[in-house]
Structures are given as C-alpha cells and as structure tokens.
C-alpha positions as CSV (number, residue, x, y, z in Angstrom):
1,X,17.7,25.8,-13.9
2,X,21.5,25.6,-13.3
3,X,24.3,25.7,-15.8
4,X,26.8,22.9,-16.5
5,X,30.2,23.9,-15.1
6,X,32.1,20.6,-15.3
7,X,34.7,19.9,-18.1
8,X,34.3,17.6,-21.1
9,X,34.3,13.9,-20.3
10,X,31.5,14.3,-17.8
11,X,29.5,11.5,-19.3
12,X,32.4,9.0,-19.0
13,X,32.5,9.3,-15.2
14,X,31.2,6.4,-13.1
15,X,28.5,8.4,-11.3
16,X,27.1,9.8,-14.5
17,X,24.6,7.5,-16.2
18,X,21.7,8.0,-18.6
19,X,18.5,8.7,-16.7
20,X,15.9,6.0,-16.6
21,X,12.8,8.2,-17.1
22,X,12.7,11.2,-19.5
23,X,11.4,12.3,-22.9
24,X,13.0,14.7,-25.4
25,X,11.1,17.8,-26.4
26,X,13.0,19.6,-29.1
27,X,16.5,20.0,-27.7
28,X,15.2,19.9,-24.1
29,X,14.8,16.9,-21.9
30,X,11.7,16.4,-19.7
31,X,12.7,14.6,-16.5
32,X,10.0,12.1,-15.4
33,X,11.6,11.0,-12.1
34,X,9.7,13.3,-9.8
35,X,6.5,15.3,-10.1
36,X,8.4,18.6,-10.8
37,X,8.8,17.1,-14.3
38,X,11.6,19.6,-15.1
39,X,12.1,20.6,-18.8
40,X,15.8,20.9,-18.9
41,X,17.6,22.7,-21.8
42,X,21.0,21.4,-23.1
43,X,23.8,22.1,-20.7
44,X,21.5,22.8,-17.7
45,X,20.5,20.9,-14.6
46,X,17.0,20.5,-13.2
47,X,15.5,21.7,-9.9
48,X,17.3,19.0,-7.8
49,X,20.6,19.6,-9.6
50,X,21.1,15.8,-10.0
51,X,19.9,15.6,-13.6
52,X,21.7,17.2,-16.5
53,X,20.9,17.5,-20.2
54,X,24.0,16.8,-22.3
55,X,23.3,17.3,-26.0
56,X,19.6,16.2,-25.7
57,X,20.1,13.2,-23.5
58,X,19.4,13.3,-19.8
59,X,21.9,12.0,-17.3
60,X,21.9,11.4,-13.5
61,X,24.9,12.8,-11.7
62,X,24.5,10.7,-8.5
63,X,24.7,7.1,-9.6
64,X,26.5,5.5,-6.7
65,X,27.8,8.8,-5.4
66,X,27.5,7.9,-1.7
67,X,27.6,10.9,0.6
68,X,27.0,9.0,3.8
69,X,26.6,5.4,4.9
70,X,25.8,3.7,8.2
71,X,23.9,0.7,9.6
72,X,20.8,1.8,11.6
73,X,17.9,0.2,13.4
74,X,14.9,0.1,11.2
75,X,13.1,2.0,14.0
76,X,15.3,5.1,13.2
77,X,13.6,5.6,9.8
78,X,11.1,5.4,11.6
79,X,9.5,2.1,10.4
80,X,7.9,0.6,13.6
81,X,5.8,-2.1,12.0
82,X,8.3,-3.4,9.4
83,X,10.8,-6.1,10.5
84,X,11.0,-4.7,14.0
85,X,14.5,-5.0,15.6
86,X,16.3,-5.4,12.3
87,X,19.1,-3.2,11.0
88,X,19.3,-1.5,7.6
89,X,22.3,-0.5,5.5
90,X,21.5,3.1,5.2
91,X,23.0,5.5,2.6
92,X,22.3,8.6,0.5
93,X,23.8,11.0,-2.0
94,X,23.4,14.7,-2.7
95,X,20.6,17.1,-3.6
96,X,16.8,17.3,-3.0
97,X,13.7,18.2,-4.9
98,X,12.1,20.0,-1.9
99,X,13.4,23.3,-0.5
100,X,12.3,22.7,3.1
101,X,13.8,25.5,5.3
102,X,13.8,23.1,8.3
103,X,15.9,20.4,6.7
104,X,17.5,18.0,9.2
105,X,20.2,16.9,6.7
106,X,21.0,20.2,4.9
107,X,24.7,19.4,4.7
108,X,23.8,16.7,2.2
109,X,20.5,17.6,0.7
110,X,21.4,21.3,-0.1
111,X,24.7,20.4,-1.7
112,X,24.9,19.6,-5.5
113,X,26.8,16.6,-6.7
114,X,30.3,17.0,-8.1
115,X,31.3,14.1,-10.4
116,X,34.9,15.2,-10.1
117,X,35.1,14.4,-6.4
118,X,32.4,11.7,-6.2
119,X,32.7,8.8,-3.8
120,X,31.6,6.1,-6.2
121,X,30.5,2.7,-4.9
122,X,29.0,0.1,-7.3
123,X,25.8,-1.6,-6.1
124,X,27.9,-4.8,-5.7
125,X,30.6,-3.1,-3.7
126,X,28.1,-1.3,-1.5
127,X,26.4,-4.6,-0.5
128,X,29.6,-6.7,-0.3
129,X,32.2,-4.5,1.3
130,X,30.3,-3.5,4.4
131,X,29.8,-5.5,7.6
132,X,27.2,-8.2,7.1
133,X,25.1,-7.6,10.2
134,X,22.1,-6.1,8.5
135,X,18.8,-7.4,7.1
136,X,18.0,-4.8,4.5
137,X,18.8,-1.6,2.7
138,X,17.5,1.9,3.2
139,X,18.1,4.9,0.9
140,X,17.8,8.0,3.1
141,X,19.6,11.2,4.3
142,X,18.7,13.1,1.1
143,X,15.7,12.4,-1.2
144,X,16.1,8.7,-2.3
145,X,14.0,9.3,-5.5
146,X,17.0,11.1,-7.0
147,X,19.0,7.8,-6.8
148,X,16.4,6.0,-8.9
149,X,18.8,4.5,-11.4
150,X,21.1,3.2,-8.7
151,X,18.1,1.7,-6.8
152,X,16.9,-0.1,-9.9
153,X,20.3,-1.9,-10.0
154,X,20.8,-2.3,-6.3
155,X,17.4,-3.7,-5.2
156,X,17.4,-6.9,-7.3
157,X,20.9,-7.7,-6.0
158,X,19.8,-7.1,-2.4
159,X,16.8,-9.3,-2.9
160,X,19.0,-12.2,-4.1
161,X,21.0,-11.8,-0.9
162,X,17.8,-12.2,1.1
163,X,17.6,-8.5,2.1
164,X,14.6,-6.1,2.1
165,X,14.7,-2.6,0.5
166,X,13.2,0.6,1.9
167,X,12.9,4.3,1.0
168,X,12.8,7.3,3.4
169,X,11.1,9.7,1.1
170,X,9.2,12.9,0.7
171,X,7.0,10.9,-1.7
172,X,7.2,13.2,-4.7
173,X,8.2,10.5,-7.3
174,X,6.1,10.0,-10.4
175,X,3.9,7.0,-10.7
176,X,6.3,5.6,-13.4
177,X,9.2,5.8,-11.0
178,X,7.2,4.2,-8.2
179,X,6.2,1.3,-10.5
180,X,9.9,0.8,-11.6
181,X,10.9,0.8,-7.9
182,X,8.2,-1.8,-7.0
183,X,9.3,-4.0,-9.9
184,X,13.0,-3.8,-8.8
185,X,12.2,-4.9,-5.2
186,X,11.2,-1.9,-3.1
187,X,9.4,-3.3,0.0
188,X,8.6,-0.4,2.2
189,X,8.4,3.4,2.1
190,X,8.4,5.9,5.0
191,X,6.6,8.9,3.6
192,X,7.4,12.3,5.0
193,X,4.2,14.3,4.7
194,X,5.3,17.9,5.3
195,X,1.9,19.3,6.3
196,X,-1.5,20.2,4.9
197,X,-2.2,21.4,1.4
198,X,-1.5,25.1,2.1
199,X,1.6,24.6,4.2
200,X,3.2,22.2,1.7
201,X,2.5,24.6,-1.1
202,X,3.9,27.6,0.8
203,X,7.1,26.0,2.3
204,X,7.8,23.2,-0.2
205,X,6.3,24.6,-3.5
206,X,4.6,21.2,-3.9
207,X,1.2,19.5,-4.1
208,X,0.8,17.3,-1.1
209,X,-2.1,15.5,-2.9
210,X,0.5,13.9,-5.2
211,X,2.3,12.5,-2.1
212,X,-1.0,11.1,-0.7
213,X,-1.6,9.5,-4.2
214,X,1.8,7.8,-3.9
215,X,0.9,6.6,-0.4
216,X,-2.2,4.9,-1.7
217,X,-0.4,3.6,-4.8
218,X,2.4,2.1,-2.7
219,X,-0.1,0.2,-0.5
220,X,-2.0,-1.0,-3.5
221,X,1.3,-2.3,-5.0
222,X,1.9,-4.4,-1.9
223,X,4.5,-2.2,-0.2
224,X,4.6,-1.5,3.6
225,X,3.9,2.1,4.3
226,X,4.2,4.4,7.3
227,X,3.6,8.1,7.4
228,X,5.6,10.7,9.4
229,X,4.8,14.3,10.0
230,X,7.4,16.6,11.5
231,X,5.3,19.1,13.5
232,X,6.9,22.5,13.3
233,X,5.7,25.4,15.4
234,X,3.9,28.0,13.3
235,X,4.2,25.9,10.1
236,X,2.0,22.8,10.4
237,X,1.2,22.3,14.0
238,X,-2.3,23.9,14.2
239,X,-5.2,21.6,15.2
240,X,-6.9,22.2,11.8
241,X,-3.8,21.2,9.8
242,X,-3.3,18.1,12.0
243,X,-7.0,17.2,11.5
244,X,-6.6,17.6,7.7
245,X,-3.5,15.4,7.7
246,X,-5.3,12.7,9.8
247,X,-8.3,12.8,7.4
248,X,-6.0,12.4,4.4
249,X,-4.2,9.6,6.1
250,X,-7.4,7.7,6.7
251,X,-8.5,8.3,3.2
252,X,-5.3,7.3,1.4
253,X,-3.4,5.1,3.8
254,X,-6.2,3.6,5.9
255,X,-6.6,3.1,9.6
256,X,-3.9,0.3,9.8
257,X,-1.0,2.3,8.4
258,X,1.1,3.7,11.3
259,X,1.1,7.5,11.6
260,X,4.1,9.2,13.4
261,X,4.2,12.8,14.7
262,X,7.8,13.8,15.2
263,X,9.2,16.6,17.3
264,X,11.0,19.4,15.5
265,X,14.3,20.8,16.8
266,X,15.8,24.0,15.5
267,X,17.8,23.4,12.3
268,X,19.0,24.9,9.0
269,X,17.0,28.1,8.2
270,X,14.8,27.7,11.3
271,X,17.4,27.9,14.0
272,X,15.4,30.7,15.7
273,X,12.3,28.4,16.2
274,X,11.6,26.6,19.4
275,X,11.4,22.9,19.6
276,X,7.9,21.5,19.3
277,X,6.2,21.5,22.7
278,X,5.3,18.0,23.9
279,X,1.8,19.1,24.5
280,X,1.4,19.9,20.7
281,X,2.5,16.4,19.8
282,X,0.2,14.8,22.4
283,X,-2.7,16.8,21.0
284,X,-1.9,15.5,17.5
285,X,-1.8,12.0,18.9
286,X,-5.2,12.4,20.5
287,X,-6.7,13.8,17.3
288,X,-5.5,10.8,15.2
289,X,-6.6,8.2,17.8
290,X,-10.0,9.9,18.1
291,X,-10.5,9.9,14.3
292,X,-9.7,6.1,14.1
293,X,-6.0,5.7,13.2
294,X,-5.1,2.5,15.0
295,X,-1.3,3.0,15.4
296,X,-0.1,6.5,16.3
297,X,3.4,7.3,17.5
298,X,5.4,10.3,18.8
299,X,9.0,10.6,17.6
300,X,12.1,12.5,18.8
301,X,10.7,12.2,22.4
302,X,12.9,9.6,24.1
303,X,11.1,7.8,26.9
304,X,7.6,9.0,26.0
305,X,4.9,6.4,26.4
306,X,3.7,7.0,22.9
307,X,6.9,5.6,21.4
308,X,5.4,2.2,22.3
309,X,3.0,0.0,20.5
310,X,-0.3,-0.8,22.2
311,X,-3.1,-3.1,21.2
312,X,-5.7,-1.0,19.4
313,X,-8.4,-3.2,20.9
314,X,-7.6,-3.7,24.5
315,X,-4.7,-1.3,25.2
316,X,-2.1,-3.9,26.2
317,X,1.5,-2.8,25.9
318,X,3.0,-4.9,23.0
319,X,6.3,-3.3,22.0
320,X,8.2,-1.1,24.4
321,X,10.8,1.2,22.9
322,X,13.4,3.7,24.0
323,X,14.3,5.9,21.0
324,X,15.5,3.4,18.4
325,X,15.8,0.4,20.6
326,X,13.2,-2.3,21.4
327,X,13.2,-2.8,25.1
328,X,10.5,-5.5,25.2
329,X,8.7,-7.4,22.5
330,X,5.5,-9.2,23.6
331,X,4.0,-10.3,20.3
332,X,4.1,-14.0,19.4
333,X,4.9,-15.5,16.0
334,X,1.4,-14.8,14.8
335,X,1.6,-11.1,15.6
336,X,-1.4,-11.2,17.8
337,X,-2.1,-9.5,21.1
338,X,-1.4,-12.0,24.0
339,X,-4.2,-10.4,26.0
340,X,-7.1,-10.4,23.6
341,X,-6.0,-12.1,20.4
342,X,-6.3,-9.0,18.2
343,X,-4.2,-9.3,15.0
344,X,-1.5,-6.6,14.9
345,X,-0.4,-5.1,11.6
346,X,3.3,-6.0,11.4
347,X,5.2,-6.8,8.2
348,X,8.0,-9.3,8.7
349,X,9.1,-11.0,11.9
350,X,10.9,-9.6,15.0
351,X,14.7,-9.7,14.7
352,X,16.0,-10.2,18.2
C-alpha cells in the first residue's frame, strides 16, 4: 500500500471521484474493482495506486485523467472480427494492477496518477472535441478496468452517438465490475492472457483462472471477445504452456472466438531478451489449429500470411491484412465465404 502525499482539497479535484465499487470494513475500504480486492487503510492507495481511502471513503484518482489519446484502426487492438476496417477513439490513463516486467506501455502503466497535474477531459468533451472520423471508443494503453467510473459515464453517451465501446484489458476485473460495464454499453473486450497458470502466477502475481472466467462471462453477456497471448521467450512460449492456453481457450471462449499469438520485442525490464522467433509463433498457430480453434492469428509480424483471415472450412482467403490495414475484404454482407458458403464469425459490418 502507498501513502497519500497530496495536499488537502484532493477530493475536490475533477479527476477524483467516489469509487463505484467498494465496501467499508472498519476504517478500511475494500476495493471491488479488480480481483486484487485491496483492503486500503485511510490515507493509503491500493496496489494499482489509482484508488485512495480518504476518511473511510474510497475514491478513484483517474476519472478523466487522460494520459494518451489517438484514433486507431480496430485491428490495432487487435480485434479482427469486430467492425473490421473501423477506427476507434483510443485513450488511457495511469497505473496498472499487473506488474508485468515486459510491459509495452510502461511509461503510462508504471506511473501513478497525480491529480495536481492531471489532464482532465469530461466524457462529453472527450467525445465532442476530437475529430469525428471514428466509429467507436477503446480504453487501452494502461489497464482500462482502472477507469471504471469514467467508462460507466462515457459508454452510454457514446451509445447515444451511435458508437461502439471496447476494452483492451488484462481481464482481472471483478464480476460486479464486468456487469456494470456490460450494462453501461461495453460491446467488446480484447483479453490479454499472459500465459499459463504457473507463468501468470510467477510474473503477474495473479490467477489466470479468473481471467478465463471473465472471458466466458463476457461471451455469455453478449459481448464480442478475442484473446491475445504475447509469447515471450523463456516465459510462456513452451509447447506445453501454449497447449494449456489453447485448451483453456476452447473451454472458456469456444472454437469461434479468435485467438492471437503476438510477437514479443524487448521492452521495459526485459530489454535483454530476444524477440520471439517466428518459428515459435508458427508452432503456437499449428497447435491451436490442430486442437480446433477456427480463427488463429499471428501479431507483430507484418506481412505474415497468418495475419489474414481464411475460411475455416475450405481455406479460402477472406480478409487480407498488412499490419493494421485491410488490403482486401472478400466477405459479402452476410459474412459468408464466397467459395463454400461457410458462415464467418464477424460482429458488425465492414467499414470501407
């Protein structure tokens, strides 16, 4: 637990709002936003450093504190089977509830929020003051679960504007948080599964079974789900770990949910590691296809044939990609293979 170091008047700042999910236990506050369920004494912050107990009440420090904002192709999340070709207003804040030593966005996720220097944007301003050439929102860069309160206000506004809402998440939110997000208008989640049971416990101090639970719950709630695994040499790239991940994917997500294996590049505390060999990624692809996952992809491999979507029945090339761009889209309005008629699992329509 950290200690409060900001002056009095903290609660009056625009990025500091009462938390949506917590209970009071004595003078401490039990955060119910993520599965760490931190018990936070007065004057302290929790594991992620975005929740603070002020005199027995829990507050978020990141309501509308936007650390980064851009408009990205939905394929960058990556969400390959959700409104292909569309663009999402993408933003994030500070902090994380996972300690991943390979973090790709450590300059944001490893920094605590500071309400004194916060870049505050209200949900209305976020949606109305940016360029209009986007079809949805995406909370990303750091862990979006930490922006729960902001999402609960933003998503209904976005829905009224005809936009979709997505999360790029490690999937460690509580069921209560997930239900609130669903009710507010969350349409799709890209779940980052960090590895098998032992590797996630060792490197993330977390229970990957809770992530898989949320994968299944999101699908049962009607959300679109895709799963991404960053394969890291010596961490989670062994054939046995990959086979475990594939089995859990089939058990909790099913054969229709896309499964992505992404290439690791040296970053943060793992600058001394090599990039993941392409052969390792291709082996993971083969394992997943052999076990019955219908849509498998390789990421961070520009120009690789497994960036593309193929018909799982006849092998016809259906969507050709290069990195985040769709080069050719051959599915019709019914999302069926033009060669054999197989129905292809796509949520939304192609945005040319």
